[in-house]
C-alpha positions, -999 to 999 in steps of 0.1 A, spaced: -247 -442 -485 -284 -445 -482 -289 -410 -469 -268 -398 -499 -290 -416 -523 -321 -401 -506 -307 -367 -507 -297 -370 -544 -333 -382 -553 -349 -353 -535 -325 -329 -553 -337 -344 -586 -373 -340 -576 -367 -304 -567 -351 -298 -601 -380 -313 -619 -404 -293 -598 -385 -261 -607 -386 -270 -644 -424 -278 -641 -429 -244 -624 -410 -225 -651 -433 -240 -678 -465 -231 -660 -484 -233 -627 -507 -258 -644 -478 -282 -652 -465 -278 -616 -500 -285 -600 -507 -315 -624 -473 -329 -616 -480 -325 -578 -514 -340 -582 -503 -370 -602 -472 -377 -581 -493 -373 -548 -518 -399 -563 -490 -423 -571 -475 -420 -535 -511 -426 -521 -515 -456 -544 -482 -472 -540 -476 -466 -502 -501 -493 -490 -485 -518 -514 -450 -510 -503 -461 -513 -466 -478 -546 -474 -447 -559 -492 -424 -550 -465 -445 -566 -437 -452 -596 -460 -414 -600 -465 -409 -601 -427 -436 -629 -425 -422 -648 -456 -387 -647 -441 -400 -663 -408 -422 -688 -427 -394 -700 -450 -378 -732 -437 -343 -721 -431 -331 -758 -432 -342 -759 -469 -329 -725 -480 -292 -730 -474 -289 -764 -494 -310 -751 -522 -300 -713 -526 -276 -707 -498 -241 -693 -504 -226 -727 -507 -251 -739 -533 -230 -725 -562 -242 -729 -597 -271 -752 -589 -284 -726 -564 -280 -699 -591 -301 -721 -615 -328 -728 -589 -329 -692 -583 -333 -682 -619 -362 -706 -623 -378 -693 -592 -374 -657 -604 -389 -666 -639 -420 -683 -623 -426 -655 -598 -457 -636 -607 -464 -601 -596 -447 -566 -595 -418 -553 -575 -436 -555 -542 -437 -593 -547 -405 -600 -564 -384 -579 -542 -402 -590 -510 -395 -626 -518 -358 -618 -526 -353 -598 -493 -371 -628 -473 -348 -652 -491 -317 -633 -481 -328 -630 -445 -336 -667 -444 -299 -676 -455 -299 -674 -493 -267 -664 -509 -262 -630 -523 -253 -643 -558 -285 -664 -558 -306 -635 -548 -291 -614 -575 -298 -642 -600 -334 -646 -587 -340 -607 -590 -324 -605 -625 -344 -634 -638 -375 -621 -623 -370 -587 -639 -359 -599 -673 -380 -630 -680 -410 -636 -657 -430 -661 -676 -463 -645 -668 -451 -611 -682 -440 -629 -714 -473 -646 -718 -497 -620 -707 -480 -587 -720 -452 -593 -743 -466 -619 -767 -499 -602 -772 -483 -567 -779 -452 -575 -798 -443 -599 -828 -435 -634 -814 -401 -633 -831 -391 -601 -813 -404 -615 -779 -384 -648 -783 -353 -629 -795 -355 -607 -764 -360 -635 -741 -332 -656 -756 -306 -629 -756 -316 -624 -719 -309 -659 -709 -273 -656 -699 -278 -623 -681 -289 -637 -646 -258 -661 -648 -236 -632 -656 -250 -610 -628 -246 -640 -603 -210 -645 -614 -202 -608 -609 -218 -609 -575 -197 -639 -566 -167 -621 -578 -174 -589 -559 -182 -607 -527 -208 -601 -500 -229 -569 -502 
């Protein structure tokens, strides 16, 4: 499955390169330069995140993971995961590294789904540092409040679908 996704992504990149080339050589070269720069900027962060996730997984006390956010922790584990997701600062390298480490350390799939969903939807630092200064407060609180049930729904669906 992973190979099929990689192939599909490369096909999409190829189509986009073809579209850029049909527009002009300048568009193609700018796209290649910008894309290459992003790869060079992100690769070290991804490498650090993957290696860091391995260390986090080993450092997490496995005896505490199972009771708090393990597969048998149920709804309380989902709630703990949601709070942890909302409080986790940083970008995807941090959030997904912590989620992967928790999964390796014995966290349940629904709890990790809840953590990742909460981190993506309403990380407190993002609300305070980005959304509130840029958008009307009423809109920020409306978005945050309609997002509140979504990690619970995602965890419930993960429970219904079973192990990944």
